[in-house]
N, C-alpha and C positions, 0 to 999 in steps of 0.2 A: 504494500500500500504506500509506504514511504517513497519507493522508487517511482511509482506512478505520479505521486504528488510532485516530486522533484522534476520529472520529465515534463509535466504540465507547466510548472513554474519556469523551466528553461525555455519551453516553447513560447510562453507568453512574453518572456523577456526578449527573445529573438524577434517576435512580432513587433513589440514596442520599439526596439532599436531599428528595425526595418522601416517602420512608418516614420520614425523620427528622422532618419537619414533621407527619406523621400521628401519629407516636408522641408528639411534644410536645403536640399538641392533645388527644390521648387522655389524657395524664397530667394536663393542666390540668383537663379535665372530671372525671376520677377524683378529683382533689384537691378540687374543689368539692363532689363528692358526699360525700366522707368528712368534710368540714368542716361540712356542712349540719346534722347533728344537734347540733353544739355551739351553733348559733344558737338552739336551742330553750330553752336555759337563759336565765334572766332576767339581763340585764346591769344591771339597776337595783338589785341587791342586795335583791331581794324574793323570797319563796317563791312557788312555783307549785303548784297543786293536782295531786296525784299524784306529787310529787317524792320521791326517795329520802330516807329519814330514818334516822339512827342516833344513839343516845345518845353514841356516841364523839365526835360533833362538837358536843355541847351544852357550851358554855363556862360557862353560868350559868343558873339557873332562879330566877325571882322573881315576886312579885305586885306589880302597879302599878295603882292606881286601879281596883280590883276586876277586873283582867284578869290572866290567868295567862300569863306570858311566858317564852320560852326564848331565850337568846342563842346563836345557831347560827353556826358557823364551818366551812364546807365549801368548800375551794378548787375542788374538782372541779365543784361546782354553781354556782360563781361567787358564793357567799354568804360575806361577811366580816363577822363580828360583827353578823349580821342578827337583829333582834328579831322573833320569831314568836309571835303570840298563839294560844294553844291553849285547848281547853275543859278543865274541871276534871279529867275522867277521864284525859285525855292527860297533863296536868300531874302528877297523882299517879302515873301509870304510869311516867313518865320519872323522877320523884324516887325511886320505889321501886327501879328498875333501877340508877340511879347510886349510891344509898345502899348497895345490896347488891353493888356492883361487878359487875353483869351488863350485858350488851349487849342493847339492844333495836333491832331492824332491821325496817323496813317502809316505809310511805309516809305522807305527810301529805296529807289531802284537805281542800278547802275545805268548811266546815260552813255551809251556807246558813241553817240554823235559828238559829245564833248570830251570824252576820255581819249588820251593819247600818251604814248611813250611811258606807260606804267602809271600815269596820273589818272586816278579814278574820280570821276565827277558824278554825283548823285542828284536825282530829281525826286521831289516829293510827289507821292501819288496817294489820293484818298483811298482808304481801305475800310469798308464798312465792318468787316470782321474785327479789325483792331479797334475801331471806334466803339463797337458794342462791348467788346471785352474791357476796354478802358472805362466805359460808362458803368458797367456792372461792378467793376473793381472799386469804383469810387462812390458807391451808394452809401 
């Protein structure tokens, strides 16, 4: 009787360990999946085409060597005091919204027509998805 009890106990222990290992492996896989989107953000402190943009994160706007620049600081996008070169229309739009204490939310896309020799110029594009996400985050 004692050996049957020991055999049952060992069997239960093996089952518990097996389930525990399966759960741990599943959690590690899940954790890798939820961390994957974070890797899409640039770790080089550079903007990417289609990125979320808000005037809330513009620290400064200025002209430098005939370029229109925005100093952008958004920790969620891993951008810290990042200089973004934009076209004149975007630059004026950002200035208008900051001057009038209004928020502008959308995306910045790479403008191939103005970009050259490794110099990337971005253009503001309205993005309803980003606008709705920002509105719901600020309720």
